[in-house]
Structures are given as structure tokens and as C-alpha cells.
N, C-alpha and C positions, 0 to 999 in steps of 0.2 A: 504492500499500501505507500510506503514510504515513497519507494521507487517511482511510482505512479505520480505522485505530487510534485517529485522534483522533475520529471518529465514534462509533466503538465506547466509546472511554473516556467521552467526553462523556456518551452516553446514559447508560452505568452511574454515572456521577457524579449527573446529573441526576435518574435514575429514582428514588431515594427523597426527595428533594425534592416531586418529582410527589405519589408514594404520600404522604407527608406531609402536604400540601396536601388531597388528596382527604380523607383520612381526616380533617383538621381539618374540612373543611366537613362531611360527613356527620355528624360529632360534632355539630357548631353546631345544625344541622337537628335532630337527637334531643333536645338540651337544649332548645332550642325547645319542640319538641313536648313534652317534660317540663312546662314552665311551662305551656304551655297547659293541658294535662290537669289540673294543679293548679288553674288558674284555673275549668276548665269543673266542676271538680268541687266546688269552691266556690259557683259559680254553681246548680248543681242540689241544694246542700246536702247531698253526698254524703261523708262522712265517710272509708266503705270503699274508697270509690274512690281517694282523696285519700292512704290509707294503704298503698297498693299502691305509692305511689312512694317512700317513705320506707325509709332503711337500716333491721335492725332495733336498731341504737341511734343511732338520728338525734336530734338536739337542735333543741327549738322552743322561740323565744324571742317572744311577742307584743309587743306597742307596750307594754300596760300593764305588761310585767315578769316576766310568767309565764314561768318556764322550764319544760319538759316535757321529758324523757329516754324515747326508746324508742318506736318508731313504735305500739305498741299503746296508750301512756298518750296519744300525740298523737291518737290515734284517737276515744278515750273523752272528751278534751276537747272534739274538734270536733263528734262526735256532742251534746254538751250546748249548744257555741255554736249548732249550727246548729238546735237545738230552741228556744232562745232568741227570744221576739217581738222585742226589741230589733234584734238581728241581724238576723232575717228581715226585718223591715221597712225595712232598709237598701237601696240600689240603687247597683250599680256606674255611673258616670258617665261615666269616662274611665280610659283605660290607654296604657300605651306599649309596644312592642315591646322583649321581653326584651333585655338586653345582655350578650354572653357574654364571659367572659375567662377563658383558659387559663393556669392555675398548671404544668401538665404535661400530658403525652397522656391520662392518665386522670383528673385534677382540674380543675374550673373552676370559678368564681366567676359567679354570674349576680344581676344587677340587673335589679328590674321595680317599676314604679309605676303605683299606681292611685288614682282618688279616689272617695271613697264619700259618699253623702249620707242622712241618715235614719236612723243611727243609734241608737239610745236605751240611754244606761248606765242600770246600777243604780240611779242617783238620780235617773232620769226626765229627764235633761236630752239633748237631741236633738244630736248633734254630725256635722258633714262633716268627713272626713279626707281628708288627701292622705298617702299611705302608701309608702312605700319598704321593699321586701322583698330581702334578700341573703340567697341559696343558695350553699350549698357542696354542689357534686354532686360524686360519684363513679362511675366506671364499673366496675360490678360485674359479673363473668362475662357483657360484652358487652354489658350494659344499664345506661343512667344513673339513678342515684338521687338522691335530697335526703339529704345526709348531716347538714347543719347549715341552721337556718332562722333567718332573724333579721328582726322586722317593725319598722318605724321610723316613728312618725306625724312628719309636720312640724308644727311649731309654729311659729304668728306671732305675732311681739312685738306688742302694741298700736301701738308706734310704726308697725310696716311697715303696719298696715290701712288 
């Protein structure tokens, strides 16, 4: 009898931990899929598809310091970017898998890295970019969405080249 009580007690103690790890694993997969959707939308130059994964009050900051608030404003900016021949002429040459870090069960940060070549700036110069993107994502009504995105370009000093 004592053996059964121990087994039953151990089961009830371990059960929430097991469910938490299963939930965390499923959420990690969903978040990685969210970032993949983001990347695929960028590749397809589809701001409308990309906009569907932001919260209505999302904040987006690009590597050049442009700060935009709100999903609709982000989509308008991205439409302009995706129509710009200087951006369209660039290509993705390398990317890493997203890294997910949970802040709490319904909030996580994600780091994503990629390299692009051939982007033409407004002044006509062509650059290669090594870009880190940090996302803050939140689970809203059972769905993960981007709440905050900050893009940073790596800068290489002359001495490091």
C-alpha cells in the first residue's frame, strides 16, 4: 500500500513538470515556425503575409534606426521596402536557426542571424550585411505573435578586416 501511495504521489508531482516540458517544446516549435514564416514572407516580398504575424501594437526598429509602431504602419513600410529595387536586388546567402529564450510561458525572445549580399543603399553604394534580429514574441489567444523586433547590423572595424 505504501508503495502505491509513493507511486501515485510521484506521478502527481511529476505530471505538471512533464506537461510543462511538452508545452515548452510545442511552443518552441511554434515560435521557430513563426520566425520561418517571417523569413519566407521576406523572401517572397509579401508584406501582407508578414504583417499577419505582428501584434496590432508591435514595435519594429530596423538596422538604420527607423522605428515604426503598429502592424499597419509596419506593413506600409515593408511594402515600400519590398518595392525598392535596391532591396529587391539583394539576396540571402546565409542564415542560422532561431534561438528561443523563454521569459515566461507566454513570452519569449528570439535571436535570428542572416547575411545578405548586394543591397543597394539610397546613395548608390552596395553593401553586404550581417544582421542580427531580436524578436520579443507573446502568446495571444493561443497564437504566437511578434510584439517587438529590433534589427542590428554587425559593423566590422577596419582593424578587424
